[in-house]
N, CA, C and O of each residue as an XYZ file, in Angstrom:
264
protein
N    -155.442     81.853    -60.264
C    -155.376     82.450    -58.948
C    -156.526     83.489    -59.084
O    -156.556     84.298    -60.012
N    -157.420     83.426    -58.160
C    -158.544     84.235    -58.033
C    -158.221     85.659    -57.429
O    -157.335     85.767    -56.580
N    -158.868     86.635    -57.823
C    -158.692     87.968    -57.212
C    -159.396     88.001    -55.891
O    -160.574     87.650    -55.815
N    -158.721     88.408    -54.853
C    -159.363     88.455    -53.546
C    -160.305     89.677    -53.360
O    -160.001     90.756    -53.869
N    -161.393     89.529    -52.671
C    -162.258     90.515    -52.374
C    -161.700     91.488    -51.457
O    -161.497     91.121    -50.300
N    -161.394     92.797    -51.836
C    -160.824     93.710    -50.885
C    -161.472     93.956    -49.643
O    -160.828     94.176    -48.617
N    -162.832     93.927    -49.688
C    -163.633     94.243    -48.506
C    -163.439     93.053    -47.455
O    -163.298     93.302    -46.257
N    -163.437     91.803    -47.938
C    -163.229     90.740    -47.125
C    -161.808     90.612    -46.526
O    -161.598     90.166    -45.398
N    -160.855     91.041    -47.373
C    -159.519     91.136    -46.955
C    -159.392     92.182    -45.776
O    -158.739     91.855    -44.785
N    -159.943     93.329    -45.837
C    -159.871     94.329    -44.831
C    -160.544     93.808    -43.592
O    -160.053     94.093    -42.500
N    -161.617     93.076    -43.670
C    -162.323     92.555    -42.585
C    -161.444     91.499    -41.814
O    -161.337     91.484    -40.588
N    -160.845     90.640    -42.650
C    -159.826     89.632    -42.061
C    -158.633     90.237    -41.359
O    -158.173     89.736    -40.333
N    -158.116     91.375    -41.954
C    -157.059     92.029    -41.320
C    -157.475     92.648    -40.014
O    -156.734     92.562    -39.035
N    -158.598     93.251    -39.964
C    -159.051     93.826    -38.712
C    -159.237     92.845    -37.702
O    -158.911     93.101    -36.543
N    -159.779     91.632    -38.053
C    -160.013     90.556    -37.178
C    -158.684     89.998    -36.583
O    -158.631     89.608    -35.417
N    -157.624     89.976    -37.418
C    -156.375     89.433    -37.012
C    -155.713     90.476    -36.030
O    -155.147     90.096    -35.005
N    -155.799     91.721    -36.359
C    -155.181     92.827    -35.540
C    -155.836     92.855    -34.186
O    -155.161     93.100    -33.186
N    -157.178     92.602    -34.114
C    -157.894     92.590    -32.799
C    -157.304     91.410    -31.942
O    -157.370     91.453    -30.713
N    -156.765     90.425    -32.566
C    -156.134     89.268    -31.721
C    -154.791     89.589    -31.058
O    -154.332     88.951    -30.110
N    -154.227     90.598    -31.623
C    -152.788     90.927    -31.183
C    -152.852     91.389    -29.737
O    -153.670     92.219    -29.341
N    -151.967     90.820    -28.997
C    -151.778     91.329    -27.516
C    -150.672     92.274    -27.444
O    -149.520     91.845    -27.500
N    -150.931     93.634    -27.314
C    -149.929     94.659    -27.339
C    -149.333     94.728    -25.972
O    -150.010     94.541    -24.961
N    -147.999     95.013    -25.955
C    -147.359     95.209    -24.606
C    -147.755     96.467    -23.854
O    -148.069     97.498    -24.449
N    -147.733     96.361    -22.559
C    -148.041     97.622    -21.754
C    -146.815     98.564    -21.819
O    -145.715     98.186    -22.222
N    -147.086     99.822    -21.393
C    -145.986    100.773    -21.423
C    -144.823    100.392    -20.566
O    -143.672    100.675    -20.896
N    -145.129     99.727    -19.424
C    -144.151     99.235    -18.443
C    -143.301     98.170    -19.186
O    -142.073     98.240    -19.133
N    -143.890     97.244    -19.838
C    -143.117     96.177    -20.514
C    -142.203     96.780    -21.589
O    -141.052     96.371    -21.742
N    -142.778     97.836    -22.386
C    -141.889     98.488    -23.390
C    -140.732     99.174    -22.701
O    -139.608     99.046    -23.185
N    -140.911     99.859    -21.659
C    -139.855    100.631    -21.042
C    -138.769     99.632    -20.410
O    -137.563     99.797    -20.591
N    -139.274     98.646    -19.698
C    -138.324     97.655    -19.087
C    -137.523     96.864    -20.228
O    -136.331     96.603    -20.068
N    -138.162     96.523    -21.289
C    -137.460     95.887    -22.355
C    -136.403     96.746    -23.016
O    -135.295     96.298    -23.311
N    -136.801     98.067    -23.251
C    -135.936     99.070    -23.820
C    -134.642     99.168    -22.910
O    -133.505     99.129    -23.380
N    -134.921     99.297    -21.594
C    -133.706     99.506    -20.703
C    -132.860     98.230    -20.743
O    -131.632     98.315    -20.707
N    -133.478     97.061    -20.815
C    -132.653     95.848    -20.773
C    -131.849     95.824    -22.064
O    -130.678     95.453    -21.985
N    -132.366     96.191    -23.287
C    -131.634     96.160    -24.452
C    -130.412     97.169    -24.394
O    -129.318     96.856    -24.863
N    -130.648     98.359    -23.812
C    -129.601     99.354    -23.701
C    -128.469     98.739    -22.692
O    -127.275     98.861    -22.962
N    -128.860     98.161    -21.670
C    -127.835     97.578    -20.762
C    -127.035     96.447    -21.375
O    -125.820     96.331    -21.213
N    -127.773     95.631    -22.077
C    -127.008     94.489    -22.741
C    -126.180     94.960    -23.850
O    -125.115     94.387    -24.078
N    -126.577     95.978    -24.582
C    -125.708     96.575    -25.589
C    -124.466     97.137    -24.979
O    -123.351     96.947    -25.466
N    -124.702     97.865    -23.852
C    -123.449     98.482    -23.222
C    -122.535     97.372    -22.714
O    -121.320     97.476    -22.883
N    -123.039     96.362    -22.128
C    -122.217     95.201    -21.668
C    -121.536     94.528    -22.827
O    -120.353     94.201    -22.735
N    -122.244     94.309    -23.916
C    -121.552     93.786    -25.046
C    -120.372     94.629    -25.525
O    -119.256     94.154    -25.730
N    -120.711     95.969    -25.695
C    -119.625     96.874    -26.039
C    -118.433     96.827    -25.179
O    -117.315     96.782    -25.691
N    -118.604     96.834    -23.874
C    -117.597     96.652    -22.878
C    -116.794     95.363    -23.078
O    -115.564     95.340    -23.113
N    -117.543     94.353    -23.198
C    -116.901     92.944    -23.438
C    -116.021     92.966    -24.695
O    -114.859     92.563    -24.637
N    -116.549     93.420    -25.800
C    -115.660     93.428    -27.015
C    -114.572     94.404    -26.949
O    -113.537     94.194    -27.581
N    -114.730     95.515    -26.195
C    -113.652     96.443    -26.082
C    -112.453     95.830    -25.325
O    -111.287     96.046    -25.656
N    -112.835     95.022    -24.248
C    -111.758     94.315    -23.440
C    -111.202     93.220    -24.324
O    -109.980     93.074    -24.342
N    -111.931     92.479    -25.020
C    -111.251     91.454    -25.868
C    -110.450     92.038    -26.906
O    -109.409     91.464    -27.223
N    -110.820     93.184    -27.523
C    -109.953     93.912    -28.435
C    -108.747     94.329    -27.754
O    -107.687     94.172    -28.360
N    -108.728     94.851    -26.560
C    -107.574     95.364    -25.872
C    -106.615     94.227    -25.639
O    -105.429     94.363    -25.938
N    -107.083     93.104    -25.112
C    -106.342     91.886    -24.850
C    -105.580     91.399    -26.070
O    -104.380     91.130    -26.017
N    -106.319     91.295    -27.180
C    -105.747     90.774    -28.457
C    -104.653     91.753    -28.885
O    -103.547     91.349    -29.244
N    -104.985     93.061    -28.839
C    -104.072     94.113    -29.293
C    -102.827     94.103    -28.459
O    -101.728     94.234    -28.996
N    -102.963     93.950    -27.143
C    -101.852     93.951    -26.227
C    -101.011     92.678    -26.425
O     -99.785     92.776    -26.368
N    -101.601     91.477    -26.657
C    -100.949     90.288    -26.978
C    -100.140     90.297    -28.248
O     -98.998     89.841    -28.299
N    -100.799     90.854    -29.316
C    -100.180     90.944    -30.617
C     -98.986     91.888    -30.610
O     -97.960     91.690    -31.260
N     -99.226     93.013    -29.756
C     -98.062     93.964    -29.702
C     -96.885     93.331    -29.016
O     -95.750     93.578    -29.423
N     -97.094     92.518    -27.984
C     -96.043     91.798    -27.249
C     -95.342     90.794    -28.109
O     -94.116     90.682    -28.091
N     -96.090     90.095    -28.828
C     -95.535     88.954    -29.731
C     -94.740     89.717    -30.794
O     -93.571     89.394    -31.003
N     -95.302     90.688    -31.460
C     -94.635     91.364    -32.606
C     -93.429     92.066    -32.077
O     -92.382     91.982    -32.719
N     -93.476     92.741    -30.983
C     -92.354     93.405    -30.372
C     -91.250     92.491    -29.916
O     -90.069     92.825    -30.009
N     -91.645     91.316    -29.412
C     -90.581     90.362    -29.096
C     -89.797     89.795    -30.358
O     -88.571     89.697    -30.426
N     -90.677     89.449    -31.312
C     -89.951     88.801    -32.522
C     -89.542     89.931    -33.524
O     -88.790     89.641    -34.455
N     -89.993     91.168    -33.376
C     -89.729     92.244    -34.296
C     -88.239     92.765    -34.075
O     -87.617     93.352    -34.960
N     -87.722     92.492    -32.796
C     -86.403     92.966    -32.512
C     -86.346     94.173    -31.824
O     -85.257     94.666    -31.531
């Protein structure tokens, strides 16, 4: 395996970074807001599922527990 030329490597890295299409500020803000909304909806959903399961198990165990 040959040792890569560091200068050539840096040039190639700069060339690749120049090809990157960076998101606009608006895109970043909207995406961040969507992530927070979806995280909140997911938290609410799993809280409701937890409540239903807990309520169901309490009912079953209370019924059979005597």
